[in-house]
N, C-alpha and C positions, 0 to 999 in steps of 0.2 A: 821687342826689338825687331827691326826689319833691316835687311841688307839690300842695297841697290847699287848697280854699276852704271855710272853716268859717263857719257862721252865728254871729253875735254879736249878741244883742239887749240893748238897754238903753244903748247908747252914745249920749251926748247932745252931746258936744263934742270939740274937738281934744284937750283934756286927757285925756278918756276914751281916745281913740285912742292917745295917747302912753304911757299907763300899760299898756295891753294889749300894745302893740308892744314896749315895754321888757321886760315880763315874758316874753313869748314868745321874744324874742331871747336871753334869759339861759338858756333851757332847753337842756340838752345836745342836740346834734344839729341845732338850728335854725340855718339859715344866714341866712334873711331872713324878715321878717314885714311885710306891708303891711296896715294896718287902715283900714277905711273906715266911718265912722259913718253916712253917708248910705245906703250900700248895706247896712249891717248885717252886714259880713263881714270876715274876715281871710284873706288869701292868704299861705300859709306854705310856704316851701321848706325841706325838712328831709331828714336822712339817715335813711331807714327802718330802717337797721341799728342806729341808736342810740336813736331814739325812735319813738313811734307816735301815732296820732290820739287815742287815749284820754288820753295824757299832755298833748297840745296842748289838748284840751278842758278838762282839769283846770286847766291854766295860765290859761285864760280865766276859768273859774269862780272861781279864787283871787283874781282882780281884782274880783270881785263882779258879773260879768255872766253872762247865760245863754248856753249853747252847746248846741244840739240835735245838732249834728254837721255832716257834709259837706253843702254846698249843691249841688243839681243845677239846671241851667237850667230855668226855668219853661216854656220853649218846646219841650221835648223832644218829638220826633216819636214817636208811638206808633201801631203798627198791629197788628191781630190777624190771625193766620194759622193755618189748621188744621195740626196737627202731622204727620199722616199716618203716624207710626210706630206708634201703638198700635192703630189701627183702631177706637177707641171714640169718635171725634169730639171728643177733647179739644182745647182751644185753648191755644196758647202766646202769650205777650205778648212782642213784640220792641221794643226801643228802638233805632231806627235812627239812623245818623249823620245830622246835619242841617247844612245850609249855614250855620247861625248858631252852631254850636258844634263841638267836637272829640270829642264823646262817640261811642264806637264801639258796635257791636251787642252787646247783652247778651240772653241767653235766660233767661227766668224762667217756668217752667210755672205755670199756674193751679192752685189747689187743687181736688181733685175735689169735686163737690157738686152 
């Protein structure tokens, strides 16, 4: 099982939440969906062998709401460190784990330019 938090915009009431929650929980592979109209998101527990994020996003859109995709914490700690491997002074951007979340380190090289 995997858990994802997807952005859902346009939710205005508890009735909106109920509609999205019911739709998501009827999708194959979805075990649980918690929708929050104040936060504008849906926390979904699903079996990644049966369904995927694109299917979940489509389910939200079928209810008439916008879904840009997975939400990341706004407080994500970002540090720039020299790569050292190429000798050309390129920089890599690291997202480090933070005491406020459980995001682990990810390495994304900057584009040359």
